[in-house]
C-alpha positions in Angstrom: 0.0 -0.1 -0.1 1.3 3.2 -0.8 2.4 5.6 2.0 2.7 8.5 0.5 -0.1 10.3 -1.5 2.2 13.0 -3.7 4.2 10.7 -5.6 1.9 7.8 -6.2 -1.3 9.5 -6.7 -1.2 13.4 -6.8 1.5 14.1 -8.9 0.1 11.4 -12.1 -3.5 13.3 -12.0 -1.7 17.0 -11.6 0.7 16.1 -14.6 -2.2 15.0 -16.9 -4.6 17.8 -15.6 -1.9 20.5 -16.4 -0.6 19.1 -19.5 -4.1 18.6 -21.1 -5.5 22.2 -19.9 -2.7 24.2 -20.7 -1.8 25.8 -17.7 1.4 27.8 -17.6 1.7 28.3 -14.0 1.1 25.7 -11.4 -0.2 27.3 -8.5 -0.2 25.7 -4.8 -4.5 26.0 -5.6 -3.6 23.2 -8.2 -2.4 20.9 -5.5 -4.8 21.5 -3.1 -7.6 21.0 -5.6 -5.6 17.5 -6.8 -5.6 16.7 -2.9 -9.4 17.4 -2.6 -10.4 15.2 -5.6 -8.4 12.3 -4.2 -9.7 12.6 -0.7 -13.6 12.7 -2.6 -12.3 9.4 -4.4 -11.7 7.1 -0.8 -14.4 5.2 -0.2 -16.2 3.7 3.2 -14.8 0.6 2.4 -11.4 2.0 1.7 -11.7 3.7 5.2 -12.8 0.1 6.6 -9.8 -1.9 5.7 -7.6 0.8 6.6 -6.8 2.5 3.6 -6.2 6.2 3.5 -6.1 6.3 -0.3 -7.9 4.3 -3.0 -6.6 0.9 -4.3 -3.2 1.8 -6.4 -4.6 -0.9 -9.1 -7.1 2.1 -10.2 -4.6 4.6 -10.7 -5.5 5.4 -14.1 -9.0 5.9 -13.6 -7.8 8.0 -10.3 -5.5 10.0 -12.4 -8.1 11.3 -14.8 -10.7 12.3 -11.9 -8.0 14.2 -10.5 -7.0 15.8 -13.7 -10.8 16.4 -14.2 -11.0 18.4 -11.3 -8.2 20.4 -12.2 -9.7 21.0 -15.7 -13.0 22.4 -14.2 -10.7 24.6 -11.7 -8.5 26.1 -14.4 -11.0 27.1 -17.2 -13.3 28.7 -14.2 -10.5 30.7 -13.0 -9.1 31.2 -16.5 -5.8 29.5 -15.9 -6.3 27.1 -18.8 -5.0 28.0 -22.3 -6.4 24.8 -24.4 -9.4 26.0 -26.3 -12.1 25.7 -27.0 -12.9 24.4 -23.8 -14.0 20.8 -24.0 -17.5 20.3 -22.6 -17.2 16.8 -21.2 -13.2 17.5 -19.7 -13.4 13.9 -18.2 -13.9 12.6 -21.8 -11.7 14.9 -23.3 -8.8 14.0 -20.9 -9.7 10.2 -21.6 -9.1 10.7 -24.9 -5.8 11.9 -24.5 -4.2 8.8 -22.9 -2.1 6.2 -24.7 -4.3 3.2 -25.0 -2.1 0.1 -24.5 -4.5 -2.5 -25.4 -4.4 -3.8 -29.1 -7.6 -5.2 -29.9 -7.0 -8.6 -31.7 -3.3 -7.9 -32.8 -0.3 -8.0 -31.5 2.6 -5.1 -31.4 5.2 -7.3 -32.6 5.7 -8.0 -36.2 4.6 -11.2 -37.5 8.2 -12.3 -38.5 11.7 -11.0 -37.4 
């Protein structure tokens, strides 16, 4: 179980949010927003088993949720520089992620 929220959870979400919205100056408020978003993702079940953070196995989704909250705030405060503003920020952010699943095919060449 991760013991530090910043390296395991906060920085991936902040990086994704900053890159996708084009924030030029990362203020303390960005980190506060990301910490609040992470806290919102902790469930009663997590707390019941003694976890302070959501399962690390869901880090991709957690990063998207944190980035989405950062994006909402960035557009509200005028610190975003990616335009036009996406109507569905979470969908926009998910669309920027690399898809490492190869449907029905292999990434390897058929013959070496």
